[in-house]
N, C-alpha and C positions, 0 to 999 in steps of 0.2 A: 436611249431616252428620246421621247418625242421632241422634234425640233420646232421652235416657234417660227412663225412667218417672218419675224424680224430678221432671221438669219438668211432669208432668201437672196438679198443683194450679194452677200458674200458667197453663197453657194453658186449663184449664176456666174460670178467672176471666176471662181475656182474651176467651174466647168469650162470656161473659155480658156483658162490656162491648160487644162487637161486636153482640150481639143488641139492645142498647139504642141502637145507632148512636153510641156514645160512644168517645172516645179517651183513654187514660190517659197523663198526662204523667210521664215519668221523667227523672231527671238524675243525673249522676255526679260525685262529688267524691273526689279522690285527695289524701291528706295527706302532709306532710313533704317536699315537693319542694325541692331545693337545687341539684341538678346533673343533667346529662344522663347518668345512670348507665345501664348496660345494661338494668336492670329498668324504668326509666322509658321508655327507648326502645322496649322491648317493649310497654309499656302504650300508648304513643302509636301504635305500629304496629297494635295490636289495635283501637283505637278508630277509626283511619283505615279499616281493612278493613270495619268494620260501620257507618261513618258515625255514630259516637256522640260528641257534643260532650263535651269533657273540661274540668273545672275543677280546676286544681292549687292546693292550699293551700300557698303558698310561704312559707318562713321567711326574712324579709327580711335578717336579720343574716348569714345563711350562704349566701345566694343567689349563684350563680356565673355567670360569663359563658357557660359551656356551656349552662346552662338558658335563658338569653336567646336564644342562637342556635337552640336546639331549638324554642322557642315561636315564634320569628319565622318559622320555616319551616312551621308547622302552623296553618292558619287556623281549625281547630276547637278550638283550645286557648285557654283563658282562665286567669287567675290571680287568686287572692284572698289576703288578708293573714292569714298563720298566726302571729298574735302578733308578737313581735319576734325572739327568739332561742330560743324553745322551751325555756327554762330553768325548772326547777322551784324555786319559792320557798316551797312549802308546808312547814309544820313536820312533824316526825316524827310518824307516825301519821295524818296528814291526806292525803287523796287528792291526787295531783300536780296542780299548777296553776301557770301562769305569771302569770295575771291575777287573782290572789286579793287578799285584803285585807292581806297581809303587808307590802306596801311602800306608800309614800305614793301616793295616787291620782294626783297630778300627774305623778309620775315614770312610772307605768304608762301614763297617757294620752299623755304626750310620746313614749314609745317606739312606741305604736300609730300616732300621727300620723306619726312618722318612717318607719315601715314602709310606710304607704300612700303617702307621698311617694316613697319609694325605688322601689316597684314601678311607680308611675305614670311615673317618670322612665325606667325600664328597659323597660317593656312598653307604654306608651302606652294606647290604648283597650282593650288586652287585660287591663289591670289593673282589676278590678271593685271597686267600693266596698263590699266585703263583708268582714267580720271573721270569721275562723274561729279561735276560741280554742283553743290547744293543750289537749289532753285534753278538749276540748268543755266547758270550765269557765271561768266568768268571774264576778267579784264583781258582784252585781246593782247595787251602788252606782255602778258605772262606766257603766252602760247609758245614763243620761240625757245623758252627755257625748259619746257617740260621734258623733252627728249633726254636732256642731260641728267634729269632726275631718275630716268628709267621708264618713263611712260612711253607707250607706243601708240596710244589713241586716246581720243576724248569722246565722251558720250554725253550729249545734251538732248534737246528736244527740237524737232522740226527737220526740214530738208537739209541734207548735207551740202556744204559749200567748200570750195578749195581754200586751203590755208596752210599754215606751218605745221599743223598737227592733224593727222587723219581723223575723220569723224565717223563714229558708228552710233548713229542717233536712234532715239525712240521717235515714233511718229503718231501714235494714238495714245492718249491719256485716258485711263479708266475713270478717273475721278472728276467730278464736277466741282472744281475748286471755288468757283464764283457763285455757286448756288447752294445745293444741298450739302456739299462737301462729302457726298457719298458717291455711289456708282452712277455714271451717266446713263441715260435711257438706252436699253438694248438696241433699239432700232437705229439710234444715232451712232452707236459704237460699231455695229455691223456695217452700216453704210460707210463710215469713215475708213474702216479696214478695207472694204471693197474698193473704195476710191484710191487708197494707197496702193493696192495691188494693181489696179488699172494703170496707175502712173508708173509702177515698176515694170509693167509689161512693155512700156515704151522706152523708159530711160534706165532700167536696171535698178539695183539696190536691194534693200531688204525691208521688212516691215517689223519695226520694233514696238512692242507693247509696253507701256509704262504703268506700273501699279505701285500702290503704297499699302502694304498689308495692315498697317496700324489703323487705317481709317476706313477699311472696307466695311460696308453695310450689307444687308441681305441682297440688295440689288447687285452690288459688285461681285459678291461670291456667286450669285446665280449666273451672271453673265460669264464669268470665267469658266465655270463648269460647262456651260452651253458652248462657248467658243472652243474649248478643248475637245469637247465631244464632236463638234462639226469638223474641226481641222484634223483630228486624229483619224477620222473615218474617210477623209478625202485624199486621193492619190496625188493631187496637184499642189500640195503644200507640205512643208517639212519644218518642224521646230528644230532650230540649231542652237549651238552654244555661242556665246559672245566670242569665244576664242576662235571660232571658225572664220570670223570676219577680220581678225587682226592682220595688219600688213606684215609681209615677211620681214624678218630681221635683216638689216643690212650686213653684208659680208665684212668681216674684220679686215 
């Protein structure tokens, strides 16, 4: 397919990686999965076409059999725990969050443990021990207790920082949440990804793309197909699974 000029910043950055004989690791997280909707089926089909591993952040309380059946038939799809029910418990005037300090910590942690157990029961090895907090927010006081529940990593949005739980974050959000609530402009997205790769060239890390299949518009779908076409054809990048970035398990 013809590539738009908007992709030029990414292509130039990938060429710089190639000149160093380096390969940039990319990964894809799609949030709010509960059922095999037409939008999710389209997402899965697109990732199959370009051999892009896909991690679905699944809401355990609302997860349906149709989602299990879809994942079972797609070897490149894994799931992570997207809170428990994606309910907002924040006070008025506070940014939305399910895993904030508004409720007793024990209650919140019990729900997260139940979410991981449910996904493991339904998806087996496809269920990764990764917590994706709804709205990418979690009370820091909960973090030291996550490992005891079976979690090995946390995935939110933004640069990774040191803390009690390893972070495998997303860094570029496909959706314009404060404007159209559809896909952000292609030139902005390609530029953001190129800047993330330039940062990785200096400091390491990965490039996590965050998507939400349920709200994708024409612009979002068009960008994804173009991005996958660009990256699948370039030797200086590789789409990897979230599992590739998990820290090694500690020896017993």
